[in-house]
N, C-alpha and C positions, 0 to 999 in steps of 0.2 A: 547695363544695369550695375549699380553700385552694390557691394556686399552690405548686408545688414548686420547691425549689432545692437544689443540692448545692454551692453556694458556701460554705455553712456546714454544719458537722456538730457534733453534740453527743455528748460522751463522758461516761459515768459508770461508777463501779465500785461493786458492792454485794455484801454478804454475805447479804442477805435481800431477795430480789426482791419478796416480798409487801409488806414494809414500805416499799420504795422506790416502790411503785406510785403513791401519792398525789402524790409529788414529780414523777415523770415525767409524770403526767397534767397537772399544772399547767404544765409546760414546753410541752406540746403545745397545751393549750386556750388559752393566752394568746399563742401565737405567731402571726405573720402568715403564715408559710410552713410547709409540710411539708418536713422535712429528714432526712437519715440520723441515726439514733440508734444509737450503738455502746455496748453494755453489757458490761462485763467482770465476770463473776460468780465468786465463790468464791476470789478471789486476794487474799492478805494483802499489806499494804504499799501505801500510796497510790502511791508512785513507780513500782514495777514494774507495777501495775495500769493506771495512767493512761498510762505509756509504751507499753504494749501497745495500749491503746485509741486513742491518738493515732496510732500507727503504722498501725493499721487504717484510721483515718479518712483519712489522707493517701495511702493507696493509690489513692484517687480523685484523679486529677491536676487536677480542676476545683475541688477544695476549697481555699478561700482562708483560711478562719477556722475554728478548732476551739474549741468551748466545753466546758471541763471543769467539770462540776458534781458536787458531793457529792450523794449519794442522799437527803439530808435537807433539800434546799433547795426551798422553794415559791416560785415566781415569780408575782407578783400584778399585773404590768404588761402590758397588752395591747400587742402589737407589739414586745416586747423584742428579738426576733431581728432585726427590721428596724432597730431603733436600734443594735444592735451592728454590723451590716453597714455602716450609714451612717457610724458612727464611724470604722471602719478606712478607708473610702473618703475621708473628709474629713481624716484625720490620717495621712498616709503614713509618718511616723516612729514612729507607735505600733505596736509589735509585741506588746505585752502589755496586757491590760485585765482588769477584773473589777468586781464589784458592791460591794466594800468594800475599802478599803486605807488605808495610812498615808502621809503626806507625808514621813515620815522613817523611817529604819531604822538602829538602832545609836545608843548614847548618845554624848554629846560627849566623854566620857573614855575611849572605846574605844581600846585599845592604848596608853593612857597610864597606866593603873592596872592592878593585878592582875586576871587573867581572872575574870569572873563571867558565866555564860550569860545573866543578865538584862540585860546590856549590849547584847544583840543584839535587844532587843524593838523592835517597831514604835513609831513616834511619831505622834501626831495622827491617830488612826484616824477615818475618815469613811465614811458609808454612808447608804443610804435604806432600811435594813432595818426591819422592824416594830418592833424594840426597839433602834433605832440609838443612842438616848441612853444606854442601859445599857453600850454598848461604846465610845462616843466621842461624835462629833458627827454630827448629821443634816445631810445636804446633798442638794439636788436638782440641784446644778450639776456639770457635767462638769469634771474637773480632773486635773492631773498628780499622780502619786503615786510613791513610791519602790518600793512593792510592794503586792501584793493578798493578801487573806486566801485561804486554801486552798480555801474552799468554792466559789469561782468563779474559775477561771483561764482566760482567753480569750486565744488567741494566733494571730498571723498565721503562715502556713505557714513562712516563712523562719526564724522564731524557734523554733517548736515542733519543727521537724524537727532542730534542733541541741540545744535545751535539755533536752528529756526524755531523750534518749539519754545526754547528759552526766551528768545526775543519777543515772541508773541505773548507769552505768559507775563512778561514784564510790561506789556501794554505799549511797546514801541510801535509806531505806525509808519512813519515815512522818512525820517532823517536819522543820520548817524548809524544806521544799521550796518553799513559797510565797514566802518571803523570798529563797531562793536564786534563784528565777526572776527576782525583781526585781534581784538582784545581777548576774545574767547579762545582763539588759537593759542595765544601766549599763555593764558591761564591754564589751559589743558595740556601744555607741553607739546603743541603741534607747531608746524612750520607753515608760513605763507610765502608764496612765490609769485613773481611776475613772469608770465609767459607772453613775450612781446609779439603777439599776433597782430598783423597789419589790419587795421579796422578804422571805422569812423563812427563817432558818437555824436549824433545831432541832439544834444542835451536840452532839457527844459521843455520838452513837448507837453508834459503833463502839468507841472507846477506853474509854468508861466503862461500856458496857452489854453488850457482846458477849463472852461467855465464851470463844468460840473464838479471838477476837483476842487476848485476854489470855494464853491458853495459848501461842499463836504468838509473842507478844512475849517471853515468858520463854524460849522456845526460841532466840530471836535474841540476847538479852542477859540476863545473870544478874539484872539489876534490872527486867526487863520493860519496859513502856511508858516508865517514868521513865528507864530506862537508855538507851532509844532516843532519847529527847528530849535527854538530856545528850550522847550520842554525836554526834548531828546538829549540835548547837550547837558542840561542840568542833571538828568538821570545818569548819563554816562560818567559825568564828573564824580558822582558819589559811588557808583557801582564798581568802577574799575580802578580804584585807588591802589589795588594790589598789583597792577601791572603797568600803569601809566607813569611817566611817558615811556614809549617803546623806541628802541633803536636797534637796527640789525647791521 
């Protein structure tokens, strides 16, 4: 029997509980503790879904850290949850963390040349994912980053209880929320860190393969998912002029 803890809670959102089973089992089997798992089902839009899940997790006043994972992330490192809790204990200024992130956010010519959403891309992406080299650089070293990839967003209570409601109030639905969390950490004087846990992210399960999501996306924007992507980047371009670009 594993010891239990409610200092940490895990949140995920899924449109297909059956498909998500393998991922969720990997989180449990590789964990050092048993902890609450909050699953938000059948809700479109990453931000509204995770905002709901985080809110439910934080109803427990003892919860200090909330781990938001996509339903297609396989964790392959034993004791990953203990590593996460130890990180936040040892780094009190860290309010945001994850398993893959970039040391920079936004190009050097941002706000100096005409707008291009590609100017808002991450810089120097690092991780310890199975295919880390295909996405950037492999590292096994803990390090500061500007933002984390959306597949793993881990936050301290004081940060998530402000950040997710803010993103939801802004009408953000599906894209750039991960980089926006990094921007909010910078704005609020917090730190974001990469915890290079060994994992595999089988990305694109929802946006590329789920017909119901595609239908929903066109109901939200005439250009569908592509339109939501453009909409979120345009919003971020205007919203985060005070902190972008970011380098650590």
